[in-house]
C-alpha positions in Angstrom: 94.7 70.7 101.4 95.3 72.5 98.1 98.9 73.8 97.9 97.8 77.2 96.5 96.5 78.0 100.0 100.0 77.3 101.4 101.7 79.5 98.8 99.4 82.4 99.6 99.7 81.9 103.4 103.4 80.9 103.7 102.8 79.9 107.3 102.0 83.0 109.5 98.5 83.8 108.2 97.2 80.3 109.2 94.7 80.3 106.4 94.2 76.6 106.9 92.7 77.3 110.3 95.3 75.3 112.2 97.1 76.9 115.3 100.5 76.2 113.8 101.8 75.6 110.3 102.5 71.9 109.8 105.1 72.6 107.1 107.1 74.9 109.4 106.8 72.4 112.3 108.1 69.6 110.0 111.1 71.8 109.0 111.9 72.4 112.7 111.7 68.8 113.5 114.1 67.8 110.7 116.8 70.3 111.6 119.0 69.4 114.6 121.1 72.5 115.0 120.2 73.7 118.5 122.5 73.5 121.4 121.0 72.2 124.7 120.9 75.0 127.2 120.9 74.4 130.9 121.8 77.7 132.6 119.8 80.9 133.2 122.5 83.5 133.3 124.5 84.6 130.2 127.0 87.3 129.3 126.0 88.1 125.7 125.8 90.7 122.9 123.0 91.7 120.6 124.0 92.5 117.0 121.6 94.5 117.8 118.5 92.5 116.8 115.0 93.1 118.1 111.8 91.2 117.5 108.1 91.7 118.2 105.8 88.8 117.8 102.1 88.9 116.7 100.7 85.9 118.5 98.0 86.9 121.1 98.0 90.5 119.8 97.7 93.0 121.4 99.7 91.1 124.1 102.8 90.1 122.4 106.4 88.9 123.0 109.0 91.7 122.6 112.7 91.5 123.1 116.1 91.3 121.6 118.1 88.4 120.0 121.5 87.8 121.7 124.5 85.6 121.2 127.5 84.5 123.4 129.7 85.0 120.3 130.8 88.5 121.5 133.5 89.1 118.9 131.2 88.4 115.9 127.8 89.5 117.2 127.1 92.0 114.4 127.4 89.3 111.7 124.4 87.4 113.3 122.0 90.1 112.0 123.6 91.4 108.8 121.6 90.4 105.7 123.7 92.6 103.4 126.8 90.7 104.4 125.2 87.3 104.1 124.0 87.6 100.5 126.0 85.5 98.1 128.3 84.2 100.9 126.2 82.0 103.1 124.3 78.9 102.1 120.9 78.1 103.5 122.5 75.7 106.0 125.0 78.5 107.1 122.2 80.9 107.7 120.1 78.5 109.7 123.2 77.4 111.7 124.1 81.0 112.4 120.7 82.1 113.4 120.1 79.0 115.6 122.8 80.4 118.0 120.7 83.5 118.8 118.5 83.5 121.9 115.3 85.5 121.7 115.2 87.2 125.1 111.7 88.5 125.6 109.0 89.8 127.9 105.2 90.0 127.2 103.8 93.4 126.7 100.6 95.2 125.6 101.4 96.9 122.3 99.8 100.2 123.3 101.5 100.3 126.7 105.0 98.9 125.9 106.7 97.3 128.9 110.0 97.1 127.1 112.7 97.3 129.7 114.6 100.5 129.5 118.0 98.9 128.7 116.4 96.6 126.1 114.9 99.8 124.6 118.5 101.3 124.4 119.9 98.1 122.9 117.2 98.0 120.2 118.0 101.6 119.1 121.7 101.2 119.0 123.4 101.2 115.6 126.2 98.9 116.8 126.4 95.7 118.9 125.9 96.0 122.6 127.0 93.6 125.4 124.7 92.7 128.2 124.0 90.4 131.1 120.8 88.5 130.9 119.0 86.4 133.6 116.1 84.2 132.4 113.3 82.9 134.5 114.0 79.5 133.1 116.8 78.2 130.9 116.0 79.2 127.3 113.9 76.6 125.5 115.7 75.0 122.5 113.8 75.3 119.2 114.0 76.8 115.7 111.5 79.3 114.4 110.9 80.1 110.7 109.0 82.8 109.0 108.8 84.0 105.4 109.6 87.6 106.3 111.8 87.3 109.4 115.2 85.6 109.5 115.2 82.3 111.5 115.7 82.5 115.2 116.8 79.9 117.8 116.0 79.3 121.5 113.8 81.7 123.4 113.6 82.6 127.1 111.6 84.9 129.3 113.8 87.7 130.7 114.0 88.3 134.4 116.8 90.8 134.3 118.6 92.6 131.4 121.5 94.8 132.1 123.7 96.6 129.5 127.4 96.3 129.9 128.3 98.7 127.1 126.9 102.0 126.2 124.6 101.8 123.1 125.7 103.8 120.1 123.1 106.4 119.2 124.0 109.3 116.9 122.6 112.7 117.9 120.3 112.9 114.9 118.8 109.6 115.8 118.2 110.8 119.4 116.6 113.9 118.1 114.2 111.9 115.9 113.3 109.3 118.6 112.6 112.0 121.2 110.6 114.3 118.9 107.0 113.8 120.0 105.5 115.3 116.8 107.4 113.8 113.9 105.3 111.3 111.9 106.7 107.8 111.3 107.0 108.2 107.5 108.9 111.4 107.9 111.2 109.9 110.5 111.9 106.9 108.2 112.7 109.1 105.3 115.1 111.2 107.3 116.9 108.2 108.7 117.1 106.5 105.3 118.5 109.7 103.7 121.2 109.7 106.4 122.3 106.2 105.3 120.3 103.9 107.6 119.0 100.9 105.8 115.6 99.2 106.0 116.7 96.8 108.7 117.4 99.5 111.2 114.1 101.3 110.4 112.2 98.1 110.9 113.8 97.6 114.3 112.9 101.1 115.4 109.3 100.9 114.1 108.7 97.5 115.5 109.8 98.4 119.0 107.5 101.5 119.0 110.2 104.1 118.7 109.0 106.0 115.6 106.0 108.2 115.0 104.1 110.8 117.0 104.4 110.1 120.7 100.7 109.7 121.3 100.5 107.2 118.4 103.5 105.0 119.2 103.1 101.4 119.9 104.8 98.1 119.4 104.4 96.7 115.8 104.9 93.0 115.1 108.1 92.7 113.2 106.5 91.0 110.2 104.1 93.9 109.8 106.9 96.4 110.3 109.0 95.0 107.5 106.2 95.4 105.0 105.3 98.8 106.4 108.8 100.1 106.0 109.2 98.7 102.4 105.8 100.2 101.4 106.3 103.6 103.1 109.7 104.2 101.6 108.7 103.0 98.1 105.5 105.0 98.1 107.6 108.1 98.8 110.1 107.2 96.1 107.3 106.6 93.6 106.0 110.2 93.9 109.4 111.3 92.6 110.0 108.5 90.1 106.7 109.2 88.2 108.0 112.8 87.4 111.1 111.4 85.6 111.3 110.5 81.9 111.1 106.8 81.0 114.1 104.6 80.3 115.2 104.5 76.7 115.8 100.7 76.3 114.3 97.4 77.3 116.5 96.1 80.2 116.9 92.7 81.7 118.5 92.0 85.1 118.9 88.7 86.9 120.3 87.1 90.1 120.2 83.7 91.8 120.5 82.8 95.5 119.4 80.1 97.9 117.3 78.3 95.3 115.6 81.5 94.3 115.9 82.9 90.8 115.0 86.5 89.9 114.5 88.1 86.6 113.6 91.8 86.2 112.4 93.2 82.9 112.1 97.0 82.5 110.4 98.6 79.6 110.2 102.2 78.4 106.9 103.6 79.6 105.0 105.0 82.6 105.4 103.3 86.0 103.7 100.0 86.3 104.9 97.1 88.4 104.1 93.4 88.5 105.5 90.5 90.6 105.1 87.0 89.3 106.0 84.2 91.8 106.5 80.6 90.6 106.7 78.0 93.4 108.1 74.8 91.9 106.8 71.4 92.7 108.2 70.0 96.0 109.5 73.4 97.0 108.8 74.6 100.6 105.1 75.4 100.2 104.2 73.1 97.3 103.9 69.4 98.0 102.3 68.5 94.7 103.8 67.7 91.3 102.6 71.0 89.8 103.9 74.5 90.2 101.9 77.2 91.9 101.9 80.6 90.2 100.4 83.9 91.3 100.9 87.5 90.5 100.3 91.0 91.9 100.5 94.2 90.0 99.9 98.0 90.0 99.6 100.6 87.3 100.7 104.3 87.3 98.5 105.1 90.3 100.6 102.8 92.6 97.5 100.9 93.8 98.1 97.2 94.4 95.7 94.8 92.7 95.5 91.8 95.0 96.2 91.0 98.6 99.1 92.8 100.4 102.2 90.6 100.2 105.5 91.3 101.9 107.5 89.8 99.1 105.9 92.2 96.6 107.1 95.2 98.6 110.5 93.7 99.2 111.0 93.7 95.4 109.2 97.0 94.8 111.5 99.0 97.1 114.9 98.2 95.5 113.4 98.6 92.0 112.3 102.1 93.0 115.6 102.8 94.7 117.3 102.0 91.3 114.9 104.2 89.3 115.3 107.1 91.8 119.1 106.9 91.5 118.9 106.9 87.8 116.2 109.6 87.6 114.0 107.4 85.4 110.7 105.6 85.4 109.8 102.3 83.8 107.2 99.6 83.3 108.6 96.7 85.4 108.0 92.9 85.5 109.7 91.0 88.3 109.7 87.2 88.1 110.7 85.1 91.1 111.1 81.3 90.7 111.4 79.3 93.9 113.0 75.9 93.4 113.0 72.8 95.6 116.5 73.9 96.8 114.8 76.6 98.9 113.6 74.0 101.5 113.2 76.4 104.5 112.2 80.1 104.5 114.9 82.5 105.8 113.1 85.8 105.5 112.3 88.5 103.0 115.8 90.0 103.3 117.0 87.5 100.7 114.3 88.8 98.2 115.3 92.4 98.8 119.1 91.8 98.6 118.8 89.5 95.6 117.0 92.3 93.7 119.6 94.8 94.8 122.3 92.4 93.6 120.6 92.0 90.2 120.2 95.8 89.8 123.9 96.3 90.7 125.0 94.2 87.8 125.2 95.3 84.1 121.8 94.8 82.4 121.2 93.1 79.2 119.8 95.6 76.6 117.0 94.2 74.5 116.0 95.6 71.2 112.5 94.1 70.8 109.8 92.1 72.5 110.9 89.1 70.5 114.2 89.1 72.4 112.3 89.3 75.7 110.6 86.1 74.7 114.1 84.5 74.1 115.3 85.7 77.5 112.2 84.2 79.2 112.9 80.9 77.4 116.5 80.8 78.5 116.1 81.9 82.1 112.9 80.3 83.2 112.8 76.7 84.4 109.1 76.5 83.5 107.4 77.0 80.1 107.7 80.7 79.3 104.2 80.6 77.8 102.8 80.3 81.3 104.3 83.7 82.2 103.1 85.3 79.0 99.6 84.1 79.6 99.6 85.1 83.3 101.3 88.5 83.2 98.8 91.4 83.2 101.5 93.9 82.0 102.7 91.7 79.2 99.2 91.2 78.1 98.6 95.0 78.0 101.8 95.4 75.9 100.9 92.6 73.5 97.2 93.3 73.2 97.5 95.2 70.0 99.2 92.2 68.3 98.4 88.5 68.4 100.4 86.8 71.1 100.9 83.9 68.7 103.3 86.2 66.8 105.6 86.2 69.8 105.5 82.5 70.6 107.2 81.2 67.5 109.9 78.8 68.6 
């Protein structure tokens, strides 16, 4: 099978036609981090963390992730706290201790137990007693958008021990039968709630007009939240003046390398992904490279990709804070050190980390070429030749003028 299919699919889409991804199955088999579970009753806490599957849609698994580590439950689902501190092994080990406690429900007629509903909406950890129909099944589950999860078990009884923490303004939004999902997201975000909380609410069918609410598979909800918020921000950003300088930002984490280039000019955005040989989705000796882009109209050219919107959102957050717009090229290099996917959170937080650092100011396109040479592990000419936005900027001059070593 050609590896480009794997880099486009990244497992969940099953573009190869197989019922399960052989690469993810191999990763699971090679990681022995699961405790053997033999009992059916647990006293636990949820960070909180909720999950809705997509297999067999519209009849899907929905539930919460729980841990018996009651004192540190919040840390088990805190991507912002993980970034730069935990290794790939630490994240997998941490998440393998969570039990996905679920039931099966029709997405249009959610059968989410009332107390699980309350736990999913809480802004703080919640303790509970859980009884499973059978002892949770040991396993490891990986996805390119969702953080890894450990054993799973079908819930027979779920009883909250603590009262969930739900601010009044959140209650008002959740019980408003007329507020649209996008408006609800924006109000919650403006009050300091981050993407991860919004994803949880949207996924468990708690946002939107009452007659339209339904469960949303978590993978879909992640992209929906990133796109919805960034589309709203884009409407404001395009009314601002352009940045004055060429800026370069960078960060590195978990075998992923990120380079952001911002140019004075109207809003345009391009993501270029470089999957190195022998990295998680590439089993050949040649890198796989693909790009997605949009111009001033905000219309994506190419297939919808969660990683694209996970970068686009923090870029637009930064431009909104600074009241500027820019032409942006985001480059992500994935090395062989990234041997197991741990979710799109690491993309989003890596970009936020890059944008929180002091940028390098660049005086000319020639210096941009030098930055590409120094930062990239592959030949910079590949990026110059593949980038649609760079091509537009260089079109009036010969590219050869900028490739002098």
